[in-house]
C-alpha positions in Angstrom: 16.7 4.6 -20.7 16.4 4.6 -24.4 17.0 7.6 -26.6 13.7 8.9 -27.8 13.7 11.3 -30.7 11.4 14.3 -30.8 7.9 13.6 -31.8 4.4 14.6 -31.0 1.5 12.5 -29.8 -2.0 12.9 -31.0 -3.9 11.2 -28.2 -7.1 11.3 -30.2 -5.6 8.6 -32.4 -4.4 6.3 -29.6 -6.9 3.4 -28.9 -8.6 3.3 -25.5 -8.6 0.0 -23.6 -11.0 -0.7 -20.8 -9.9 -2.0 -17.4 -12.5 -2.8 -14.7 -11.8 -1.7 -11.2 -13.2 -3.2 -8.0 -15.9 -0.6 -8.7 -16.0 1.6 -11.8 -13.9 1.5 -14.9 -10.7 2.9 -16.2 -9.8 3.7 -19.8 -6.1 3.7 -20.9 -4.4 5.1 -23.9 -0.9 3.6 -23.8 2.4 4.2 -25.6 5.5 2.0 -25.0 9.0 3.2 -25.4 11.5 0.3 -24.7 11.5 0.5 -20.9 9.0 3.3 -20.3 5.2 3.4 -20.6 3.3 6.7 -21.1 -0.5 6.7 -20.6 -3.5 8.9 -20.4 -5.8 7.2 -17.9 -9.4 8.1 -17.2 -11.2 6.8 -14.1 -15.0 6.8 -14.1 -17.0 8.2 -11.2 -17.0 5.7 -8.4 -13.8 4.1 -9.5 -11.8 2.0 -6.9 -8.7 0.1 -8.1 -9.0 -3.6 -8.0 -5.4 -4.1 -6.5 -2.7 -2.5 -4.4 0.0 -1.4 -6.7 3.8 -1.6 -5.9 4.9 -0.1 -9.2 6.6 3.3 -9.3 4.8 6.1 -11.2 4.8 9.7 -12.1 1.2 10.7 -12.0 -0.1 14.1 -13.1 -3.8 15.1 -12.6 -5.0 16.7 -15.9 -8.7 17.1 -15.0 -10.7 16.5 -11.9 -9.4 15.0 -8.7 -8.8 11.7 -7.1 -7.4 10.0 -4.0 -4.3 7.9 -3.8 -4.7 5.6 -0.8 -1.6 3.9 0.8 -2.0 0.5 2.3 -0.9 2.1 5.6 -4.2 4.0 5.6 -2.8 7.4 4.5 -4.9 9.1 1.8 -3.6 11.8 -0.4 -6.0 14.0 -2.6 -4.6 15.2 -5.9 -6.4 17.9 -7.7 -6.0 19.2 -11.2 -2.4 20.4 -11.7 -1.0 18.2 -8.9 1.6 15.4 -9.4 2.9 12.5 -7.3 6.1 10.5 -7.8 7.1 7.2 -6.2 9.7 4.5 -7.0 9.0 0.8 -7.4 8.4 -1.1 -4.2 8.3 2.0 -1.9 4.6 2.0 -1.3 1.5 -0.1 -1.8 -1.1 2.3 -3.2 -4.4 2.4 -5.1 -6.5 5.0 -6.8 -10.0 6.1 -5.8 -12.1 8.5 -7.9 -15.4 9.8 -6.6 -16.4 12.0 -9.6 -14.0 10.9 -12.4 -10.5 12.0 -13.3 -8.1 12.2 -16.2 -4.4 11.5 -15.5 -1.1 11.4 -17.3 0.9 8.5 -15.9 4.6 7.7 -16.8 6.3 4.6 -15.4 9.2 2.3 -16.3 12.6 1.0 -15.3 13.9 4.4 -14.4 11.8 4.2 -11.3 13.3 0.9 -10.1 15.3 1.0 -6.8 19.0 1.1 -7.5 
């Protein structure tokens, strides 16, 4: 991973981009650091991801709650203050938000299988 010098992030100055789900909408504020991506992601009420994701993530729930559904049928509920971590290609997962949620998501090459 790259060396990242100390700096602060004022998320209020980072543009939001809109991404439609199968239902609902997500809004991403994204920063890229060489081989790492850091995002604040907000899912609207009634959000269902439009795909099964194989990418690895560190996902921390900042506000609200959501479900992470695995293609195997398992469902994990994450409430405010909870985190999940998974490496690339170790699960097929998607997000579901009943009432809306705000997340910090970090992903990148450091989560690839060795």
